[in-house]
N, C-alpha and C positions, 0 to 999 in steps of 0.2 A: 687368180683370185687369192687374196690373203687368207690365212687360216683364221678360224673364229672359234670361240668357246661359247658354250651355252650358259646362260644365267637363269637360275630358277628362283622365283620369289613368290611369296604368298601375299595377297592383298584382299581387302574387303571387296566383295563383288560390286557394290554400289560405287565405291571410290574408283575402282578400275574402269567401270563403264563411263563415269563422268570424265575422268582424265583422258581416256582413249577418244572420247567425243571431241575434247579440246585438241588433242593431237591431230585428229582427222581434219578439224577446221584449220589447223596450222599447216596441213599437208605433209605431216610426218607420221611415221609408224612409232609404235611403242619402242621397238628396237632402236630406231634412230634417236628417239628422245633419251633413252638410257645411255647410248653412246655419247650424246652431247653432254649429259650429266657427268659421265666418267671423264670426258675430256676436260671439263671445267674443274673437276676435283683434282685432276693431275696438274692443271695450270695453276690453280690456287693453292695446291698442296693441302687441301682440306675442303670443307664444304664451300661452295661458291656463294653462300649467303650466311647471314648471322643466325645462329641457333641460340636462343636465350630463353630463360624463364622470365616471363613478364612480371614486372613489379606490381604492387597493389593498385597504383594509379592507372596503369595500362590495362590491367584486368577489369577495373571498373569501367573504363572507357569502352572496352570491347563489349562488356555486358550492356552498357547504355546503347551502343549502336545496334546490337542484336534486338534490344527491346524498344528501339526507336525513342529513347529518352535523352534529354539534355542535348539535343542536336541543334546546331546553328544552321539556319537556312538563309541563303542569299541568292539573288538573281544571277550573279556572276562572280568571278574570282575577285575583282576589284572591291565589290561590296562586301564580300566575305572577309577580306583582309581589313577593311575599315572596321567591321564588327569585332574582329579579333583584337584590334588595337585599342578598343574602348576599355 
């Protein structure tokens, strides 16, 4: 067995419970998820996803979604794209 080191981190209890429930549904442990994250950081030589401060338009769109305002509803993707093209 290879050597291992302990990683200690603090997290909000509610966030930890929610995320660990997702890991459980995926069939992995928190340790396995952390190792996957570390492997991807090594592979990408940085975060494996974009970390950006959203601009004003994106922030407004996020607020709209949270408040269920200005949403476009469609029965399927084809209808949605037709509406977006108008």
